[in-house]
C-alpha positions in Angstrom: 142.2 -191.4 49.9 138.6 -192.9 50.4 135.5 -190.6 50.1 132.9 -193.1 49.8 130.9 -191.9 52.8 130.7 -188.3 51.2 127.4 -187.7 49.3 128.7 -185.6 46.4 126.0 -184.7 44.0 126.1 -186.6 41.0 127.7 -184.8 37.6 128.9 -181.6 39.7 131.3 -179.4 38.3 134.6 -179.5 40.8 136.9 -176.8 41.7 140.2 -177.2 43.2 141.9 -174.1 45.2 145.7 -174.6 45.4 147.3 -172.6 48.1 150.5 -171.0 48.2 154.0 -172.0 49.7 153.8 -172.3 53.3 149.9 -171.5 53.2 147.2 -174.0 54.0 143.9 -175.7 53.1 142.1 -172.8 54.9 143.6 -169.9 52.8 141.2 -169.9 50.3 138.1 -170.9 52.0 136.1 -167.9 51.8 136.1 -168.2 47.8 135.3 -171.8 48.3 132.3 -171.1 50.3 131.0 -168.6 47.8 131.3 -171.1 45.0 129.6 -174.0 47.2 126.8 -171.7 47.6 126.7 -171.5 43.9 126.3 -175.4 43.4 130.0 -176.2 42.8 131.9 -179.2 44.7 135.2 -177.5 46.1 137.9 -179.3 47.2 141.0 -177.5 49.1 144.2 -180.2 49.2 146.8 -179.1 51.9 150.3 -179.6 50.2 153.6 -180.8 51.8 155.1 -177.5 52.4 152.0 -176.2 54.2 152.7 -174.7 57.7 149.6 -176.4 59.0 151.3 -179.7 59.0 148.2 -181.8 59.1 149.9 -184.9 57.9 153.4 -186.6 58.3 156.0 -185.5 55.2 157.7 -188.3 53.5 160.5 -188.4 51.0 159.1 -187.7 47.5 155.9 -186.2 48.5 155.1 -183.0 46.6 152.4 -181.4 44.6 152.1 -183.4 42.1 151.9 -186.7 43.8 149.1 -185.1 46.1 147.5 -183.6 42.7 147.8 -187.2 41.2 146.0 -188.9 44.3 143.5 -186.1 44.4 142.4 -186.6 40.7 142.1 -190.2 41.2 139.6 -189.3 44.1 137.8 -186.9 42.0 137.2 -189.4 39.4 136.4 -192.3 41.4 133.7 -190.7 43.6 132.4 -187.7 41.6 132.8 -188.0 38.0 132.5 -184.5 37.4 131.2 -182.6 34.2 133.8 -180.0 34.5 136.9 -178.7 36.3 138.0 -175.3 37.6 140.9 -174.7 39.7 141.8 -171.3 41.4 145.7 -170.9 42.7 147.2 -168.2 44.8 151.0 -167.4 44.7 152.9 -170.4 44.5 149.8 -172.3 43.8 149.2 -170.5 40.3 151.7 -172.8 39.0 149.8 -175.9 40.4 146.5 -174.1 38.8 148.0 -173.6 35.3 149.7 -177.3 35.3 146.4 -179.3 36.2 144.1 -180.7 33.9 143.8 -179.7 30.0 142.3 -177.0 28.0 138.7 -177.8 29.1 139.5 -176.6 32.6 138.7 -173.0 33.6 141.3 -171.2 35.9 141.8 -168.5 38.1 145.6 -167.2 39.4 145.8 -165.1 41.8 149.1 -163.0 42.8 151.1 -165.2 40.6 153.8 -164.5 38.1 152.7 -162.5 34.8 149.8 -163.4 32.8 150.7 -166.1 30.4 150.3 -165.4 26.9 150.0 -169.2 25.9 147.2 -170.5 28.0 144.5 -172.4 26.0 142.0 -172.7 28.7 139.5 -169.8 30.2 141.7 -167.9 32.4 140.9 -165.1 35.0 144.1 -163.3 36.1 144.0 -161.3 39.3 147.3 -159.0 40.6 147.7 -156.0 42.3 150.4 -153.2 41.9 150.6 -153.2 45.6 151.9 -156.9 45.8 155.3 -157.0 47.2 156.0 -159.8 44.2 154.9 -157.4 41.4 157.2 -154.5 43.3 160.0 -156.8 43.1 159.6 -158.0 39.6 158.6 -154.8 38.1 155.2 -153.6 37.6 154.9 -153.2 33.9 155.6 -157.0 33.5 152.1 -157.4 35.3 150.5 -154.2 33.8 151.2 -155.1 30.2 149.1 -157.7 29.3 149.4 -160.2 26.3 146.7 -159.2 23.7 144.5 -162.3 24.4 143.3 -160.8 27.8 140.6 -158.2 28.2 141.1 -156.2 31.2 138.3 -155.6 33.6 137.2 -152.7 35.5 137.4 -152.9 39.3 134.3 -153.8 40.9 132.3 -154.5 37.5 131.5 -157.8 36.0 130.4 -157.8 32.5 128.1 -160.4 30.9 129.3 -162.3 29.4 132.6 -162.5 30.7 135.4 -163.0 28.1 137.1 -166.3 28.1 140.5 -164.6 29.1 139.9 -161.7 31.5 142.3 -159.7 34.0 141.6 -157.7 37.0 144.5 -155.5 38.0 144.4 -153.5 41.3 146.6 -150.4 40.1 146.1 -148.0 43.2 148.3 -147.4 46.2 146.0 -149.0 48.5 145.4 -152.1 46.3 145.6 -155.6 47.9 148.6 -156.8 49.3 150.1 -160.3 48.7 148.2 -161.9 51.3 144.9 -159.5 51.3 143.2 -162.5 49.1 143.3 -164.8 51.6 140.3 -165.5 54.1 140.3 -162.7 56.6 140.2 -165.6 59.5 143.6 -166.8 58.2 144.9 -163.4 57.9 143.7 -162.4 61.6 145.3 -165.8 62.8 148.7 -164.8 61.0 148.3 -161.2 62.7 148.0 -162.7 66.1 150.6 -165.4 65.7 153.2 -163.5 64.0 152.9 -159.9 65.1 155.5 -160.7 68.3 157.7 -161.8 65.8 157.6 -159.1 63.2 160.3 -156.7 65.0 162.9 -159.5 64.7 162.2 -160.4 61.2 162.4 -156.7 60.1 165.5 -156.0 61.8 167.1 -159.3 60.1 165.8 -158.2 57.0 163.6 -161.3 56.7 161.1 -161.3 53.8 157.5 -161.0 55.3 155.4 -161.5 52.3 153.5 -158.2 52.9 152.6 -159.2 56.3 153.6 -155.8 57.8 151.7 -154.0 55.4 148.6 -156.2 55.8 148.8 -155.8 59.4 148.2 -152.0 58.8 145.5 -152.4 55.9 143.5 -155.2 57.1 141.8 -155.5 53.7 140.9 -159.0 53.4 137.3 -158.2 53.8 137.0 -155.4 50.9 139.2 -157.6 48.8 137.0 -160.4 49.0 134.1 -158.2 48.5 135.6 -157.6 44.9 136.9 -161.0 44.0 134.3 -163.5 45.2 131.5 -162.4 42.9 134.1 -162.2 39.9 135.5 -165.6 40.5 132.0 -167.2 41.0 130.5 -165.7 37.8 133.7 -166.5 35.9 133.2 -170.1 36.8 129.4 -170.1 36.5 129.9 -168.7 33.0 132.9 -170.7 31.6 131.8 -174.1 33.1 127.9 -173.3 32.4 126.9 -174.1 35.9 123.4 -174.1 36.9 122.1 -173.4 40.4 
C-alpha cells in the first residue's frame, strides 16, 4: 500500500468499515459518508471473498493479512488519535477482533451481542433478519447485562458505552437492509432474474427476496446513520 499522496488530516480518528461475506467495499459507503461529514477518516477495505473481485486472489490471502497491511498503512500515513470499526454480518467478527479495548465498535446483523467485550460497543440487530430467525430470536433479544437497550429513533445523550438497538417488529430490517441503497439496488437489478431458480433449488438468498419487496435501505439508514455517527463522536470525543 502506498498512500503518501493522500493528504490525510493529521491527528484524525479513523473508522474502518468491514463488509460481510461476498460483500464489497461499497456496502457501508453511506455510513462512511455520514462519518466523513463529521470529521472522521473512513477506510473501507475489500476482503478476498468479495464478489467485487477488484484484485487477484492468492493463496494465503485472508482478512487477517489484509488487516495487517491496512493497519501498517494507517499507522504510517495517518497516525490517528483514535480508532473505530463498523462490521456487517461476517464483518462483525472482523470488527470485534481488530485493535484493543480503546477501539469503539459497531456490529450490525452479526451474532448475538458478546458479553465480554471491554470496548465501547454498539450492537444493532433485527428480529426480521434471516440469520436471527434461523438461530432463534431469543438469543438476540435477550441482552447481557452490560448493554443498555435503545429505543428506535431515539439517541440519548450521553450514549451508554455499550448499547443495543434491536428492531423488534415484523417489518424490521432484513439482513441486507443495512447496506447502501445503491448497493441493494444493484443487487436487485443483477440478481432478480436468478431469484426464481435459487428459490426452486432452495438456495439461501440472504433475505434478498424479502428485501426486493421491502426496499427499506433508505428508512433503515435514516435510523442507524445518525446513531452510529453520534456513538463514535461521543466515544472517540471527535470534534467537527
